[in-house]
Gaussian input, Z-matrix of N, CA and C with variables (Angstrom, degrees):
# hf/3-21g

backbone

0 1
 N
 C     1     B1
 C     2     B2     1     A1
 N     3     B3     2     A2     1     D1
 C     4     B4     3     A3     2     D2
 C     5     B5     4     A4     3     D3
 N     6     B6     5     A5     4     D4
 C     7     B7     6     A6     5     D5
 C     8     B8     7     A7     6     D6
 N     9     B9     8     A8     7     D7
 C    10    B10     9     A9     8     D8
 C    11    B11    10    A10     9     D9
 N    12    B12    11    A11    10    D10
 C    13    B13    12    A12    11    D11
 C    14    B14    13    A13    12    D12
 N    15    B15    14    A14    13    D13
 C    16    B16    15    A15    14    D14
 C    17    B17    16    A16    15    D15
 N    18    B18    17    A17    16    D16
 C    19    B19    18    A18    17    D17
 C    20    B20    19    A19    18    D18
 N    21    B21    20    A20    19    D19
 C    22    B22    21    A21    20    D20
 C    23    B23    22    A22    21    D21
 N    24    B24    23    A23    22    D22
 C    25    B25    24    A24    23    D23
 C    26    B26    25    A25    24    D24
 N    27    B27    26    A26    25    D25
 C    28    B28    27    A27    26    D26
 C    29    B29    28    A28    27    D27
 N    30    B30    29    A29    28    D28
 C    31    B31    30    A30    29    D29
 C    32    B32    31    A31    30    D30
 N    33    B33    32    A32    31    D31
 C    34    B34    33    A33    32    D32
 C    35    B35    34    A34    33    D33
 N    36    B36    35    A35    34    D34
 C    37    B37    36    A36    35    D35
 C    38    B38    37    A37    36    D36
 N    39    B39    38    A38    37    D37
 C    40    B40    39    A39    38    D38
 C    41    B41    40    A40    39    D39
 N    42    B42    41    A41    40    D40
 C    43    B43    42    A42    41    D41
 C    44    B44    43    A43    42    D42
 N    45    B45    44    A44    43    D43
 C    46    B46    45    A45    44    D44
 C    47    B47    46    A46    45    D45
 N    48    B48    47    A47    46    D46
 C    49    B49    48    A48    47    D47
 C    50    B50    49    A49    48    D48
 N    51    B51    50    A50    49    D49
 C    52    B52    51    A51    50    D50
 C    53    B53    52    A52    51    D51
 N    54    B54    53    A53    52    D52
 C    55    B55    54    A54    53    D53
 C    56    B56    55    A55    54    D54
 N    57    B57    56    A56    55    D55
 C    58    B58    57    A57    56    D56
 C    59    B59    58    A58    57    D57
 N    60    B60    59    A59    58    D58
 C    61    B61    60    A60    59    D59
 C    62    B62    61    A61    60    D60
 N    63    B63    62    A62    61    D61
 C    64    B64    63    A63    62    D62
 C    65    B65    64    A64    63    D63
 N    66    B66    65    A65    64    D64
 C    67    B67    66    A66    65    D65
 C    68    B68    67    A67    66    D66
 N    69    B69    68    A68    67    D67
 C    70    B70    69    A69    68    D68
 C    71    B71    70    A70    69    D69
 N    72    B72    71    A71    70    D70
 C    73    B73    72    A72    71    D71
 C    74    B74    73    A73    72    D72
 N    75    B75    74    A74    73    D73
 C    76    B76    75    A75    74    D74
 C    77    B77    76    A76    75    D75
 N    78    B78    77    A77    76    D76
 C    79    B79    78    A78    77    D77
 C    80    B80    79    A79    78    D78
 N    81    B81    80    A80    79    D79
 C    82    B82    81    A81    80    D80
 C    83    B83    82    A82    81    D81
 N    84    B84    83    A83    82    D82
 C    85    B85    84    A84    83    D83
 C    86    B86    85    A85    84    D84
 N    87    B87    86    A86    85    D85
 C    88    B88    87    A87    86    D86
 C    89    B89    88    A88    87    D87
 N    90    B90    89    A89    88    D88
 C    91    B91    90    A90    89    D89
 C    92    B92    91    A91    90    D90
 N    93    B93    92    A92    91    D91
 C    94    B94    93    A93    92    D92
 C    95    B95    94    A94    93    D93
 N    96    B96    95    A95    94    D94
 C    97    B97    96    A96    95    D95
 C    98    B98    97    A97    96    D96
 N    99    B99    98    A98    97    D97
 C   100   B100    99    A99    98    D98
 C   101   B101   100   A100    99    D99
 N   102   B102   101   A101   100   D100
 C   103   B103   102   A102   101   D101
 C   104   B104   103   A103   102   D102
 N   105   B105   104   A104   103   D103
 C   106   B106   105   A105   104   D104
 C   107   B107   106   A106   105   D105
 N   108   B108   107   A107   106   D106
 C   109   B109   108   A108   107   D107
 C   110   B110   109   A109   108   D108
 N   111   B111   110   A110   109   D109
 C   112   B112   111   A111   110   D110
 C   113   B113   112   A112   111   D111
 N   114   B114   113   A113   112   D112
 C   115   B115   114   A114   113   D113
 C   116   B116   115   A115   114   D114
 N   117   B117   116   A116   115   D115
 C   118   B118   117   A117   116   D116
 C   119   B119   118   A118   117   D117
 N   120   B120   119   A119   118   D118
 C   121   B121   120   A120   119   D119
 C   122   B122   121   A121   120   D120
 N   123   B123   122   A122   121   D121
 C   124   B124   123   A123   122   D122
 C   125   B125   124   A124   123   D123
 N   126   B126   125   A125   124   D124
 C   127   B127   126   A126   125   D125
 C   128   B128   127   A127   126   D126
 N   129   B129   128   A128   127   D127
 C   130   B130   129   A129   128   D128
 C   131   B131   130   A130   129   D129
 N   132   B132   131   A131   130   D130
 C   133   B133   132   A132   131   D131
 C   134   B134   133   A133   132   D132
 N   135   B135   134   A134   133   D133
 C   136   B136   135   A135   134   D134
 C   137   B137   136   A136   135   D135
 N   138   B138   137   A137   136   D136
 C   139   B139   138   A138   137   D137
 C   140   B140   139   A139   138   D138
 N   141   B141   140   A140   139   D139
 C   142   B142   141   A141   140   D140
 C   143   B143   142   A142   141   D141
 N   144   B144   143   A143   142   D142
 C   145   B145   144   A144   143   D143
 C   146   B146   145   A145   144   D144
 N   147   B147   146   A146   145   D145
 C   148   B148   147   A147   146   D146
 C   149   B149   148   A148   147   D147
 N   150   B150   149   A149   148   D148
 C   151   B151   150   A150   149   D149
 C   152   B152   151   A151   150   D150
 N   153   B153   152   A152   151   D151
 C   154   B154   153   A153   152   D152
 C   155   B155   154   A154   153   D153
 N   156   B156   155   A155   154   D154
 C   157   B157   156   A156   155   D155
 C   158   B158   157   A157   156   D156
 N   159   B159   158   A158   157   D157
 C   160   B160   159   A159   158   D158
 C   161   B161   160   A160   159   D159
 N   162   B162   161   A161   160   D160
 C   163   B163   162   A162   161   D161
 C   164   B164   163   A163   162   D162
 N   165   B165   164   A164   163   D163
 C   166   B166   165   A165   164   D164
 C   167   B167   166   A166   165   D165
 N   168   B168   167   A167   166   D166
 C   169   B169   168   A168   167   D167
 C   170   B170   169   A169   168   D168

   B1=1.4449
   B2=1.5312
   B3=1.3201
   B4=1.4619
   B5=1.5206
   B6=1.3155
   B7=1.4590
   B8=1.5262
   B9=1.3052
   B10=1.4549
   B11=1.5225
   B12=1.3457
   B13=1.4596
   B14=1.5253
   B15=1.3311
   B16=1.4583
   B17=1.5188
   B18=1.3132
   B19=1.4531
   B20=1.5185
   B21=1.3254
   B22=1.4545
   B23=1.5220
   B24=1.3179
   B25=1.4553
   B26=1.5195
   B27=1.3132
   B28=1.4606
   B29=1.5166
   B30=1.3232
   B31=1.4534
   B32=1.5208
   B33=1.3200
   B34=1.4632
   B35=1.5208
   B36=1.3150
   B37=1.4582
   B38=1.5152
   B39=1.3202
   B40=1.4556
   B41=1.5237
   B42=1.3162
   B43=1.4558
   B44=1.5167
   B45=1.3077
   B46=1.4532
   B47=1.5069
   B48=1.3093
   B49=1.4547
   B50=1.5220
   B51=1.3314
   B52=1.4593
   B53=1.5206
   B54=1.3338
   B55=1.4552
   B56=1.5266
   B57=1.3408
   B58=1.4655
   B59=1.5272
   B60=1.3352
   B61=1.4637
   B62=1.5170
   B63=1.3185
   B64=1.4609
   B65=1.5194
   B66=1.3012
   B67=1.4540
   B68=1.5145
   B69=1.3214
   B70=1.4554
   B71=1.5146
   B72=1.3065
   B73=1.4461
   B74=1.5147
   B75=1.3217
   B76=1.4556
   B77=1.5159
   B78=1.3093
   B79=1.4553
   B80=1.5213
   B81=1.3361
   B82=1.4625
   B83=1.5256
   B84=1.3030
   B85=1.4590
   B86=1.5221
   B87=1.3116
   B88=1.4624
   B89=1.5210
   B90=1.3432
   B91=1.4592
   B92=1.5216
   B93=1.2964
   B94=1.4610
   B95=1.5207
   B96=1.3035
   B97=1.4717
   B98=1.5287
   B99=1.3218
   B100=1.4566
   B101=1.5227
   B102=1.3157
   B103=1.4565
   B104=1.5242
   B105=1.3303
   B106=1.4545
   B107=1.5246
   B108=1.3302
   B109=1.4634
   B110=1.5239
   B111=1.3104
   B112=1.4668
   B113=1.5321
   B114=1.3265
   B115=1.4638
   B116=1.5229
   B117=1.3281
   B118=1.4641
   B119=1.5244
   B120=1.3360
   B121=1.4728
   B122=1.5290
   B123=1.3237
   B124=1.4584
   B125=1.5284
   B126=1.3271
   B127=1.4639
   B128=1.5273
   B129=1.3165
   B130=1.4607
   B131=1.5285
   B132=1.3250
   B133=1.4586
   B134=1.5301
   B135=1.3288
   B136=1.4638
   B137=1.5275
   B138=1.3222
   B139=1.4689
   B140=1.5190
   B141=1.3337
   B142=1.4650
   B143=1.5297
   B144=1.3149
   B145=1.4654
   B146=1.5286
   B147=1.3428
   B148=1.4749
   B149=1.5155
   B150=1.3328
   B151=1.4676
   B152=1.5306
   B153=1.3305
   B154=1.4572
   B155=1.5201
   B156=1.3294
   B157=1.4566
   B158=1.5230
   B159=1.3300
   B160=1.4704
   B161=1.5245
   B162=1.3336
   B163=1.4594
   B164=1.5307
   B165=1.3317
   B166=1.4618
   B167=1.5243
   B168=1.2983
   B169=1.4750
   B170=1.4554
   A1=108.55
   A2=118.11
   A3=120.37
   A4=112.21
   A5=115.04
   A6=121.95
   A7=107.86
   A8=116.65
   A9=121.45
   A10=108.56
   A11=115.58
   A12=121.47
   A13=107.53
   A14=116.62
   A15=121.11
   A16=113.02
   A17=116.40
   A18=119.84
   A19=109.36
   A20=115.48
   A21=120.38
   A22=107.84
   A23=116.66
   A24=121.36
   A25=108.56
   A26=115.71
   A27=121.42
   A28=107.66
   A29=116.15
   A30=121.21
   A31=108.70
   A32=115.50
   A33=120.47
   A34=108.82
   A35=115.25
   A36=121.49
   A37=107.86
   A38=116.14
   A39=121.56
   A40=108.07
   A41=115.16
   A42=120.08
   A43=108.95
   A44=115.10
   A45=119.29
   A46=109.46
   A47=115.17
   A48=120.76
   A49=110.15
   A50=116.34
   A51=121.07
   A52=111.26
   A53=117.01
   A54=121.78
   A55=108.20
   A56=118.56
   A57=119.68
   A58=111.00
   A59=114.83
   A60=120.16
   A61=110.63
   A62=115.02
   A63=120.24
   A64=109.40
   A65=117.05
   A66=120.71
   A67=108.72
   A68=116.31
   A69=120.33
   A70=112.38
   A71=118.17
   A72=120.19
   A73=112.84
   A74=114.73
   A75=121.11
   A76=112.36
   A77=119.01
   A78=121.74
   A79=110.00
   A80=117.49
   A81=119.66
   A82=111.02
   A83=115.18
   A84=119.96
   A85=109.02
   A86=117.07
   A87=121.96
   A88=109.71
   A89=117.19
   A90=119.38
   A91=110.88
   A92=115.50
   A93=120.69
   A94=110.19
   A95=116.15
   A96=125.03
   A97=113.34
   A98=117.78
   A99=121.16
   A100=107.73
   A101=115.78
   A102=121.13
   A103=107.91
   A104=116.46
   A105=121.30
   A106=111.92
   A107=117.45
   A108=120.08
   A109=111.18
   A110=116.72
   A111=120.74
   A112=110.50
   A113=117.07
   A114=120.91
   A115=110.02
   A116=117.31
   A117=121.27
   A118=110.24
   A119=117.10
   A120=120.39
   A121=111.16
   A122=117.02
   A123=120.47
   A124=111.28
   A125=116.28
   A126=120.19
   A127=111.22
   A128=116.65
   A129=120.56
   A130=110.48
   A131=116.94
   A132=120.52
   A133=110.95
   A134=116.79
   A135=119.86
   A136=111.77
   A137=117.16
   A138=120.45
   A139=110.04
   A140=117.22
   A141=119.97
   A142=111.10
   A143=117.15
   A144=120.88
   A145=110.62
   A146=116.83
   A147=120.25
   A148=111.24
   A149=116.92
   A150=120.04
   A151=110.85
   A152=117.25
   A153=120.26
   A154=110.99
   A155=117.81
   A156=120.92
   A157=111.30
   A158=115.57
   A159=119.95
   A160=110.21
   A161=116.71
   A162=121.29
   A163=110.98
   A164=117.61
   A165=121.90
   A166=112.34
   A167=117.80
   A168=120.01
   A169=109.38
   D1=123.98
   D2=-179.42
   D3=-71.88
   D4=151.40
   D5=178.54
   D6=-108.84
   D7=131.14
   D8=179.51
   D9=-117.97
   D10=128.41
   D11=178.50
   D12=-99.57
   D13=117.82
   D14=-178.72
   D15=-93.10
   D16=-22.88
   D17=-176.81
   D18=-147.71
   D19=140.42
   D20=179.08
   D21=-130.44
   D22=129.40
   D23=-179.73
   D24=-111.83
   D25=128.25
   D26=178.72
   D27=-117.77
   D28=126.34
   D29=178.64
   D30=-121.06
   D31=144.53
   D32=178.35
   D33=-137.34
   D34=140.33
   D35=174.77
   D36=-111.06
   D37=124.26
   D38=-179.42
   D39=-110.44
   D40=123.78
   D41=179.05
   D42=-123.29
   D43=152.15
   D44=177.89
   D45=-78.92
   D46=144.28
   D47=-178.98
   D48=-76.64
   D49=145.71
   D50=177.09
   D51=-79.15
   D52=-14.58
   D53=-179.37
   D54=-85.09
   D55=126.18
   D56=179.48
   D57=-67.34
   D58=142.35
   D59=179.64
   D60=-79.38
   D61=155.72
   D62=176.30
   D63=-73.31
   D64=149.60
   D65=177.23
   D66=-72.30
   D67=150.15
   D68=177.29
   D69=123.81
   D70=7.03
   D71=176.14
   D72=98.47
   D73=-176.05
   D74=-177.69
   D75=-106.04
   D76=19.80
   D77=-179.11
   D78=-69.30
   D79=127.59
   D80=178.98
   D81=-71.31
   D82=148.48
   D83=178.65
   D84=-72.92
   D85=136.70
   D86=-179.74
   D87=-77.67
   D88=134.02
   D89=176.73
   D90=-64.79
   D91=148.36
   D92=-177.56
   D93=-70.83
   D94=136.41
   D95=171.83
   D96=55.71
   D97=53.69
   D98=175.04
   D99=-91.95
   D100=121.52
   D101=-179.42
   D102=-103.09
   D103=97.81
   D104=-175.83
   D105=-64.75
   D106=-36.21
   D107=179.65
   D108=-61.74
   D109=-40.74
   D110=179.85
   D111=-66.75
   D112=-39.66
   D113=178.43
   D114=-63.96
   D115=-42.91
   D116=179.61
   D117=-63.03
   D118=-43.16
   D119=179.04
   D120=-61.88
   D121=-43.27
   D122=179.85
   D123=-63.93
   D124=-42.59
   D125=179.28
   D126=-64.51
   D127=-42.74
   D128=179.31
   D129=-63.03
   D130=-41.28
   D131=179.17
   D132=-63.66
   D133=-41.44
   D134=178.65
   D135=-65.23
   D136=-41.00
   D137=179.63
   D138=-64.86
   D139=-44.76
   D140=178.87
   D141=-62.22
   D142=-39.11
   D143=178.12
   D144=-63.21
   D145=-42.72
   D146=178.69
   D147=-64.26
   D148=-40.68
   D149=179.34
   D150=-65.20
   D151=-40.26
   D152=178.82
   D153=-65.98
   D154=-40.00
   D155=177.06
   D156=-62.63
   D157=-40.17
   D158=-179.60
   D159=-67.85
   D160=-38.44
   D161=-178.89
   D162=-66.91
   D163=-35.57
   D164=-177.33
   D165=-72.29
   D166=-21.30
   D167=179.16
   D168=-69.32

């Protein structure tokens, strides 16, 4: 017998950290050597591949 979920409740508790933050704002540190163009190309290739697979069905 299949189970169908009609509603999903997600709860989160946010607490402040006991460790003091460094001065300089809340800007996240950028990862080293991130090539955004390469990521965009890979994502575009994956999307095109999925669309072609869907079209062939």
